[in-house]
C-alpha positions as CSV (number, residue, x, y, z in Angstrom):
1,M,-7.4,4.0,-13.5
2,I,-6.4,6.7,-10.7
3,V,-6.0,4.7,-7.1
4,T,-5.1,6.8,-3.0
5,V,-2.2,4.6,-1.4
6,R,-2.0,5.8,2.6
7,L,1.5,4.3,4.3
8,H,1.3,3.2,7.6
9,A,3.9,3.2,10.6
10,N,7.6,2.5,8.5
11,L,6.0,2.4,5.0
12,R,5.9,6.4,5.5
13,R,7.9,8.0,2.6
14,P,10.9,11.0,4.0
15,S,10.4,13.8,1.8
16,S,12.7,17.4,2.0
17,D,10.6,19.2,4.6
18,S,8.1,15.9,5.9
19,T,7.2,12.3,5.4
20,V,4.7,11.6,2.7
21,D,2.0,9.1,3.9
22,Q,-0.6,9.5,1.8
23,M,-0.4,9.9,-1.9
24,T,-2.1,8.7,-5.6
25,L,-1.1,7.5,-8.2
26,E,-1.6,6.3,-11.1
27,L,-1.9,2.3,-12.9
28,N,-2.0,0.3,-15.2
29,D,-5.8,-1.6,-16.1
30,G,-5.4,-4.9,-13.6
31,A,-2.8,-3.7,-11.4
32,T,-2.6,-6.0,-7.8
33,L,-1.6,-5.1,-5.1
34,T,1.4,-6.9,-5.4
35,S,2.1,-4.8,-8.9
36,L,1.6,-1.7,-6.8
37,L,4.2,-3.1,-3.8
38,E,6.3,-3.7,-6.3
39,L,6.0,0.3,-7.7
40,L,6.6,1.5,-4.7
41,E,9.3,-0.4,-4.1
42,I,8.3,-1.9,-0.8
43,R,10.2,-5.0,-0.5
44,I,8.4,-6.5,2.1
45,D,6.8,-10.0,2.3
46,P,3.0,-9.3,1.0
47,E,2.4,-12.0,4.5
48,A,3.7,-9.4,6.8
49,L,1.9,-6.9,5.6
50,L,-2.5,-6.0,6.4
51,M,-3.4,-4.5,2.8
52,L,-6.7,-3.3,2.6
53,V,-9.1,-1.8,-0.4
54,N,-12.1,0.0,0.4
55,R,-11.5,-1.0,3.7
56,R,-11.6,-4.5,3.6
57,R,-8.4,-6.9,3.9
58,A,-7.0,-8.3,0.5
59,D,-4.9,-10.5,-1.0
60,P,-1.8,-9.7,-2.6
61,E,-2.8,-10.8,-6.0
62,Q,-6.2,-8.4,-5.4
63,T,-6.9,-7.1,-8.9
64,L,-7.6,-2.9,-8.3
65,R,-9.5,-0.8,-9.7
66,D,-10.4,3.5,-10.8
67,Q,-10.3,5.1,-7.3
68,D,-9.6,2.3,-4.8
69,D,-8.2,3.6,-1.5
70,I,-5.8,1.3,-0.3
71,R,-4.2,1.2,3.0
72,L,-0.4,-0.4,4.2
73,F,0.3,-1.5,7.2
74,P,3.2,-3.4,8.2
75,A,3.0,-6.3,10.6
76,I,4.0,-5.3,14.3
77,S,5.2,-7.1,16.9
78,G,6.5,-6.4,20.5
79,G,5.7,-6.8,23.9
80,C,6.9,-9.4,27.1
């Protein structure tokens, strides 16, 4: 299956000439958001990520489908 992944904030990947914030990946059937995080070597606790699949909040164990649009946002904190 083919999915599109969009990385936000500090999850973006540096490349030789720019920053990669969107990629298309081929995954095995039955892949979950957790297995996607492992593949991308994102070692942030899934509880500290906002994960959207097709613009809806998703659980780390959600099974992905062909043509899913996945967006990953790290938790943001700060302020006074």
